[in-house]
N, C-alpha and C positions, 0 to 999 in steps of 0.2 A: 939362200935358201926358202924355200915355200911352206906354206902352210897347210893346215887341213883344221875347216870347223867341224864338228859334229853337233846338228841340233838334237836333243832329246827333248821329243814334246811331251812330258809329264809332270804334274804337278798334284801335292796331296791335297792342296787349296787355291784359289782364284784369291790373289791379292786383288783389293779394292781398285787399285788405281792401275793393274797392268794391263796390254794389249798385246803382249808377244804371243805367239802360238803355241797354244797348251792344250793336254787335256786333263783332267780332273780324276778320271776314270785309266787303272792300271791295267785294265784288262788285256792289252795287247804289247805286254813289253817284251815278250819271246819273238813275238811274228816282227814287232819293229826293229829288234834288233837282228833278227835275220835279214830285214830288208837293208838296213842299214849298211850291214857287212857286204851285202850283195852291190850295192850301188858302190862301198868304196871300192869291190874288184873291178866292175864296170869300169870305174874314171881312173884307172891304174895307167892309163899311158898320156894324163892330162899334165902329170907332174913329172917332167926329167932330171930334174936336179933332185938333192938330198931335200928331207923333211924337216925345218928347221925348228917348228912348232907345230903341236897339238891342241884344240880349245875345246872342250867340253862345254857347250852353254846351253839355254834351255827357255821355259821348260827350268826343269830342274832334273840335272844329270845325275845329284848323289841319290835318287830315290831309286835308281837300278842297281842290281844286286851284282853284289862282284864278279862275277861267272859272266855277268853281260858284256862286263869291261873288258874282262879276260880275252874274249871271244873277238871283240872287236879289235883288241890289241892284235892280237894273233891276227888281223886280217891284215892290217895296217903294215905288219912287220912283214908279212909275206907277200904283198905289192908294191912295196916303197921301200926304199931307202930311209932310215930314221935317222938322222945325228944321233952321237953318243952322248952328246950335250943339252938335246933338243927340249926347249919349255914344253912341258906337258901339264896342261892346268884344269881342273874340274869345277865347275862352280858348284855349289852345296850350300843346301840350308843347315845351319845350326842343329836343328832338330835330328837330321840324319846324321849326323859327326859323333857317333856313340864311339867310345874307346874301341870297340870290336869292330866298327865300319872302319874305323881309321885304320888300324891296325891290318886290315885284310887289306885296304887301298895302299898301305906301306908295301907290302908286298908286289906291286905293280909298278910300271914305269911313272907313274904321277908323281911329280914332284913340286907342284903348287896348287893351294886351293884359292879360289875367291869363293869368298863368305858372304851370303847375304844377310847381313847383320840387319840392316837400315835405321836401327833405334838400338838403342841401351835401356829405353824405358817400355815399362809394360803397358802402360794405356794407351800409348802408340802403337806397340806393333795387333794391338788387339783392335785398334780402328784401323790398321792396314789390311785386318785380316790377315797375319802372318801365321805360319803354322808353329813356329815356336815363341818360346816366351824368353825374358830379358835375362831368367838365369842361366839358358843356355846359349844365350846371345854371348855371354864372358864365358863361361867355361869350355865352349867347344873351342876357342881361340887357343885358350892353355892345354887344354888335350893333344891338340893337334901339333902344339911349339913342342910339350915332351914328348911327343911320338916321332918328333925330327923333323916336321914339317914347319920349316923356317922362313921358306918363301911363302907368306900369306898377304893375301889380298880381302880387303872388304869393304862392302857398300854401305852408306849410308844416304839418307835422307833429309834434306832441309825443305824449307819454305811453305811447309803446311801448317794449319789453323791450330795443332795443338803443340806445337813446337814452339815454347818461348826462346827467347835470346838466352836466356839462364840455363834453358836444358840444352842447347844446340851447343853451347860450349863444353857443358859434362859430357855429350856424346863424342867431341874433338878430343879433349883430356883424356876419357877413358881410351880411345884408339890410341893415342902419343903412349899412354901407360901401358898397355898391353904389349907395345912394343911391335905392333903389325909394320911391316916396311913401306907396306904400299895400300891408298886409300883411293878410293873411286868414289866420289860423292856427287850425288844428283839433284836437281831442284826437280820438285814433285811438279809433274805436268797432268793435266786433266785432258785426258784421250778419249775420244768419242768410243761410246759403245762399251764402257766400263762400270764397274757398279761406281766409282767414284763420281764420275759425270752424271750419272742418273740420279744421283744422290743430292748433288747439289742443283740440279734441274727441279726436284722436288723440294728445294728448301729445308732439308735434313741436315745438309753441312751449307758451308758459308762459302764463298768465292775465293779463290789462293788469290795471297796479297803480293805484286810484282816486287813493291818495295821493300815486305820483310824477306822476300827470296835474294833479293840483291844485296841487302843488309848483312844476313846469313852466309851467302858467298864470302863476301869483304872478309867475315871475321874469321872463315875458314881459310884463305887465303894466309890473312896475317900470322895464325897460330900455326899452321902448318910449315910456314916460312921460318918462324922462331925456332920450331923444333926442327930444322934444316931439313925440311922436305924440299923436293924439288918439284915444282908447278908443270911438269911437263907436258901436260894437255888440259884444258878446260877442265873436266871432269875429274883430272885423275894426278895423284900425288904421289910421291916415290921417295924414298932414300936412294942416295946416288949408287948407281947401278941395281937396284931394283925394279927397272920399268918393267913393266908388261910386253914382252918382245913379241906377242902374236898381235895384239892390238895396236903396237907401234908401228907393226909391218902395214895393219888395214892404212893406217895416215900416210905413209911413205909410199903406197901404191904396190906394194911388193904380192908377187901373183899367190891365190889358196884357193883351196878345193871346198865346197859347202855341201854337206852329207846332211839326209836327212830332209823330214817335211818340213818347209818356209825356210830353210837352210839357202844361200847365198853364196857363189864361188866368182874369181874375177881373174883372168888372164893377163891383165895389162891393158888388152881393149876391147875383152866382151864380157861382159857378166852374163850369169848361168843362174835363174829363179826355178828354186824347186816349190811346187804346189803346197799352198798352205793348208792342207788337210790331210789328216791321219788317214780315215780310208781311202781319200784317193789316192794316196800317195804307196798305201800297202796294194791296193788293187793295181796298179799301175806295176810296181815294182814286180809282184806275182806272174805279171803278162810278159814280164823282160823288157819293158820300157823304163826310163829314167822319167820321172815326169816334171820335167823342166820345159822352162822358155828362155829364149836366148835374148838379150839385147845386145847389140852392137852399138857402140860407142866411139859418135866422131869426134871430131877434135875438138869441139865448144863443148859437150859432155866430158872428157878428159880434163880440160883446160879447169872449166868449173868445178868438177872436183877434188883436181889438185889446190886450187886455192881455199874451197870450204875444208878440206883436211888439213891440209898444213899449216893456214893459220891458226888453225886450234892448238898446235904445238909450240914447244918453247925455241923449238929449232926455226920454224918461220916459214915463209914462200921464199925460195930462191929464185931472184932475177936472172941468173947466169941458166938456170934449167928453164925457167919459161923461154926466152929468148931461143935456146938450143932445141928443144922438144915441141915448141908450139909458132914460133916466130917470132918478128920484128914487130907486128902489129898489134898481139896480145902483149907484148914486152913495152911497147909504148903507151897501150889504154891504162896498162897496171899502174905507170908510172904516173900518168895524169890522174886516176883514181886515188892512189896511195897521199898525195900530194892533202888533199881534202882532210883524211883521215890524223896526218901527220900534223897539221895546223891543230886539229882537236885535242891531239896529245893521246889520239887513241892506237897509234901505231905509232913506230919507230922502223927506220931502214939503218941497219947495222951491217957492213960488211958483205953488203950484196942482198940481204935478207931482210924482208918485212916481217916484224915481228909485233904481235898486239903488246901494249901497257896495261900494268893492270886494270885501269879505266876502261880501256878496249874491250879487256876481257869481259865485261858485262854486256857486250853487245856485239860480241862475236861471229852470231848467223847473220846479223844484220850487214855487219861490213863484209863479212867473205861474199854475200848475195850481189853486194854493189859491185864487184869485181865480174861479177858471171858475164861472159858474152854468148851471142848467137849469132846465126848466117846473115840477121839483119844488119845485126852491127857492123858488119864487115864488108857492106856494099857501099 
């Protein structure tokens, strides 16, 4: 079943590290919602099977008033067949999840929250310029659970100067204690044109430490393994059966629509990229045009993407799939490259699948890139 991703490009505040597309002006919420609904209608022929997942990302989707979500859901159900057991996720900030907002969302088809906790420590949240405080980080989880939202995911960040190993352990233990079935944990990265990058250049913040990040990643793996979480993707940990279906489908190459500014969609061979500019998006939709560019993926693009995404998961890269979908040359080269990493104990070959070891997970992007091929390699 296909998926739908909807990008809500608004936030109350700009986090110091964030380079996602958003605006801190909420002036055009109504117009953006109308444009998103229009785009959904215009793309109704791009999905012919049932919709199995709907994911509201951003930005901060939880800033949307409930009536806007109702309008979007009505448009989706009017244009698509949505499975009765579809996973429907809203990314949310803790400060938005008041008792009244949770109660309102409970009456919508939403059945999963992905909550941007990042840290349970007040000083860390201030340093990140988050909109919520440490108290809200904890109480929003309890309120959501009390209201019947048991399928929760929380985001945590590690590898930044304020986060001592002791504090990181407390963050992990707090997440376990709160019985959140899914945890997404990301090593902080310094992206160009962010407040954090500028602060480091000016000497106001110290550069990030790769050794700290690696050590905290290992701690995370060890602690969550003991708590019976599956490490099913490099940045994602879940209780059995609580994997994020929408994101897992990304890694498995399942087609999905991308709706809203900066969103992208994928049909197996073509990627559709929407303009990452709110004004340009609204202007184009007003004129009746979808503001997207099209990227056709050749066999090398598709192979490279498969290796990048599949190796990040606990299922790994299928040698049978490589041979059947890409051919003997790709299989032969993959087997040749894999021997190097198997010898280093960064990869294992298990029943026809290449899978990262815990040591290999520290170098996931590098390992995947070593498998990449281009037409020059085929000559």
